[in-house]
N, C-alpha and C positions, 0 to 999 in steps of 0.2 A: 055707348058701346062702340068700340073701334070697328073699322071696316073688316079687319082680320077676324074679330070675334063674330061679326055678322055672317061672314062667309063660312067660318067653321061651324056655326050653328046650322046654316043651310045644308052643308055637305053631310053633317051628322044625321040630319033628318032624311035627306033624299038619296044619299050615296050609300052603297053597300059597304059594310065595314070589313073588307078583306085586306086592308092595309092599316098600319098604325103609324101615320106620318108624324114628323115633328110639327108643332103648331105654327107653321110658317106658310103663308099663302103668297106664291110668287106670280108675277105678271110681266116680267121683262128680264132679258138676259143679253149679255154680250161677252164673248171671250170666256174668261174664267170667273166672271162676276154675274150675279143675279140680283134682282131687286124685288122686294115684296110690295104688297098693295099699299103699305104705309110709306113707301119710298126708301126704306132702309136697304142698304147694300150689304151683300154677303159674298165671300169667296166660296165657290163651289168646289168642295173637296170630295164629292161623290161621283160626279160626272154621269149621273143616271146609270150607275152600275157599269161604267165603261162604254156606254152608248155615245158619250160626248168626248171621245178622245181628241177630236179636232176643235173642241170648244163650242160654245153657244153661237149660233148664227154666223158661222164661219163664212166670210165674204165670198170665197171661191165656191163654196158649196151652195150657198143661197143663190148665187148667180146661176149656177147650173140648174138648180131647181126652177127658178123663174123662167129661164130660157126654155126648158123642156115643157113646162106647164103651158107655155104659149104655143107649143107645137103639137104634142101628142102625150097625154097623160096616161091613158089606159086603152088597151085593146085586148080582145079575147086571145087566149092561147090557141084559138082556132086559126090564127094568123101569126106571122112573124113580125117582130118589130126590130128596127135597126138597132135600137139601144140594147135590147136583150142579146142580139147577135154579138155585138161588140163587147158587152159586159162579160159574156160567157168566156170569150177568148182571153180577155185581159185578166180576169180573175184566175182562170186556169193557169195561164202563163206565170202569173205572179206567185201563185202557190207552188207551182211545179208539179201539178197533177193534170189530168186530161179533160175531165168534163164537169159541168156545173148544173145542178138542179136548184133553181131559185124558189124560195118560199117567202113568208112574211116575218114571222116571229121566230125566235130562237127555239122555242118548244116545238114548233112545226118542223124545223130543220132536224131536231133530234128524232122526232117521230119518223121523218123521212129516212134518216140514216138507219134507224132500226128496221124499217120495212125493206130497205135495200139489202141490209146484211142478212136478214132472214131469207129473202128471195135468192140471194147469192148462195146461201148455204144449201138450199134445196136444189137449185138449178145447176150450180157449178161444182159444189162440194159433194153433191148427192147424199146429203144427210138423210138417213132413213127414219130417225125418230123425230121428236119435237125439237126444233132448233132452240138453243139457249144462248144468251148473251151475258157475259160477266161484267158486273159493275163494281164500284168501290164504295165502301161504307162512308157515310157523311157526304155522299154525292149530292149535287143539285144540278138538274138538267131541265127543270121547268115544272109546270103545274098540271099537265093533262093527266087523265086517269092512268094511262100506260106509264107515264114517267113517275108519278107518285107511287105506282105499284112497286118500283124498285128503289124507292127512297128508304133510308134507314132512320129518318126523322119521324117520330110518332105524330107530331103535330101536322105534318104534311099529309098524313094518311087517315087520321081519325075521322070516321064517319063517311068515308068515300068508297068503301069496298062494295062489291067484290072486285078484286084486282086482276090485272092482266098477268098471266103466267109467262114463264120462259126466261127468267132472269135469276142469276145467282150473284150474291154479294160477298166480297172478300175485303180484308183490311187494306186501306190505302197505304201505299208505300211498301207493300210486301210482294215481291216477285215470287217468293216461295209459295205463298198461299194462292197466288194467281195460278201458278203452274199446277198445283194440286187440284184446282177447281176445273181446269180444262178437261173436257171429256170428248167422246166421239161426236156428240151433237152440238158442241160449242162452235158457233159461227163468228162470234165477234167479242172484242173487249172494248168497252166504252169507258173513257177516262177523261177527266179534266186535268190538264198538266199542272195547274195550281187550283186547289179547291177554294174558290173565292168566298162563296156563301158560307162555307163551313168555318170561316175565320182566317182566310189567307194561309192555308196549309200548303207548304211547299215541300215536295218530296225530296228525298236524299238525292245527291248528285249521282247520275247514272241510272236512276230508276226508269225514266222514260226510254232510254236507250235499251235497257234490258227487257222492258215490256215489248218494244219493237222487235227485238231479236227473238223473243219467245213466240210472238205471234207469227213471225215468218217461219220459224222452225215447225210450229204446230199447224201451219196453214189455216190460221184464224185471222180475220180482219181486225185491224186496229182502227177504232173509231175515236177520234179526238175532238172533244168539245172545247173549242176556243172562242165561244161566244163572248166571254168576258176577257179572256187573256190575249185574244188576237189583235192584229192591226196596231202593233206598237206598244201595247200596254205594259208588257213585261221587259221592255228593252230590246226586243227583237220584233221583226215584222210579225212573226208567229212564235209562240212559246216553244213549239217543238224544235225550233231551230237552235235552241240552247244546247241540245244534245244530238242534233241530226236525226231525230226520231220521227221521220215523216210518216204520217198515217196513211192508211188506204182510203179512209173517208175523213175529211176535215169538215167540221161543223162551224159555221160562222153566223154572226148576227150583230145585234147592237150597233157598234160604230160603223159597220158596213153601210148603214144608212146616213152616215155623216151627221148624226144628231138631229136630223130633220124629219125623217119618216122611216117606217119599218121596212127592212128587207133582210132576208137571211138566205143562206145557201148551204148545200152540201157539195163539196168539191172532191172528186174521187178518180180512181183509176178507171180507164175505159172498160176493162174486162169485168169490173165490178158494177159500174153504173149501167152497163147495157142490159142488165137483167130486167130493168124497168121498161116496159113496153107501153105504147099508146093506150090511154084509157085506164092505166093501173095506178096512177098517182097524179095529183095536180092541185091547182089553186087558182081561183078567179083572179086574184090580185098578185099572185106569185110571179115575179119577173116583169112587173108592169114597167112601161118605158120611163115613167117619172122616177121611180125608185132606182132603176138601173142607171139613169143619167147621173143621179147624185152619187151612187156607189162607184161609178167609173171615175168621177172626179175625186172621190175620197181616196181611191187607190192611187191615183196620180199624185194627189197631195202627200200621201204617206211616202211615196217613192222619192219625190224630189225635194222634200222639206227636211229630211233628217230627223223626223220625229221619234223614230225608234231609238236612235242613239241618244237623243235628248231625254227620252223617258228613262233610259238607263242612268244617265248622269244625274238628273234631278231627283230621281227616286233614291239613289245612293246618298245624296245630300240629305234628304229628308230622314232616311233611316239613321244616318250618322248623328244628326241633331237629336233625334228622339232617344237613341241609345246613350249618347253622351250626357243627356240630362239626368240620367239615373233617377227616374221618376218613382214616387211612392205608389205602392199597390200595382205596379206594372210588372207582370210576370215575364213578358217577352215582347220584343219588337221584331217583326219579321217582314221581309218584303222582297219582291223581285220586280225590278223596274219601278214604275209608278203605281204599283199595287201593293199596299202596305197595310199590315194589321198590328194594332197595339192591343195585346191581350192583358186584361186586368186580372188580378187574383180574386178569389171568391170573397175576400173581406171588403172589396170595393162596393159590393151591392149591385153590380152590373153596370154595363156601359151606357144604358139609356140616359141616366141623369147627367152623365158626362157630356153626351152628345147634345142634350137640351141646353146645357150651360154653354157649350162651345158655340151653338147656334146663336144664343143671346149675345155672344161676343163677336158675331159676324163671320163665322165659318160654318159651312154646312157639311157635316159628315154623318154617318149612320152606324148604329150598332148592328152586329150580327152575331148569332149564336151566343147571346146574352152578355158575354164578357169581352167581346172584341170590338174596338173602334176601327172601322174600315176607312182607309184614306186612299182616294184615287182621283186626284185632280186632273183636269184636262192636260193633255201632253203639250199644249200650246201655252200653258201658264207662264207668266213672267217670273223670272227667278226671284225677284224681290217679293212678289205676291206669295210664292211658294214658301219662302222663309218666314214671311209675316204670318201666314196661316199656321205653319208648324209651331212658331213661337206662341201663338194664341192657344193651340192645343196643349202645349207644354205648360203654359201658365194656368190653364183651367185644371189640368190633372193635378198640378201641385196644390191648387186651392182646396181640393178635397182632402188633402193631407194623407 
């Protein structure tokens, strides 16, 4: 029995079965490449769902981590830390908003934004009924009870009720349906600028701008979840910048931690953020000095390395290669920056077997929503590695006929 088989047997017995990973056991990584326990090398074309925009073990980020770990890793929010003070200013300035509330995971940040929006509705908007927030069909914002309460995916909800009220769902990419759903008790609209988990669904040009204008006109907060799309992934520092649709509350996570540890944040307007008062929200580890030090360096790296422009250029190359190949059983190739989806038609039998074969050939990507192969390499990937990985994906898709 190989070491891989031994470890898979161990995790099958002792680990909860809440994921269905590919049968690969990794133990080392550098840049855009990872190695399994057998010593086999792979190109990482998933980037931990965009948590690894800067690549694995980025030297600048690991240096920041090590230096801060030797100084101060954790202190209670009963005190201030230098790193949190500086991180808050630098992130707010980078986004172009006023204040920062740090948390740990993306789902925590979404929950935080929901709480802020509701409190703003009661305190500032003087909503008299029960506040509601409008979301979009096929959304993915996390796995907590409140978040799955407004999911439209049956598998995310089955067996987990009763659910949190206060949400209305409308079709993605429809401003008309959104406008109809807004009522006197609507306090916010929560949207992913690209629905990544749903299969890299990219809205029509102008959609985000129209949503922004509608929210402004109706005095409703725009909450934008850029946990997967932020920090260079779509060819801009933030996806909202494609249309100048700056939100009132921006939700960040994943690559904010530089691919090294978790940190998330809600960044917002001061007149919205100030509804949260001491004792009303918090987290033991939220905004810890270690995570803030890494996040500060991640922001600096993004600003001075040109990674957002690189993402736009390399992503366009990958999409062009995939589209030009005219692959069998491929319904559509779509992408924005280095966030790409290859949607297979129903005759393919689903994307899982394709991803398993692609992994055997040395490239790691993952299926989503049954028929979509999701491609999202680190933004630091060498151009030759990008082309090589895309060529492997093309070759495997062709092999299925």
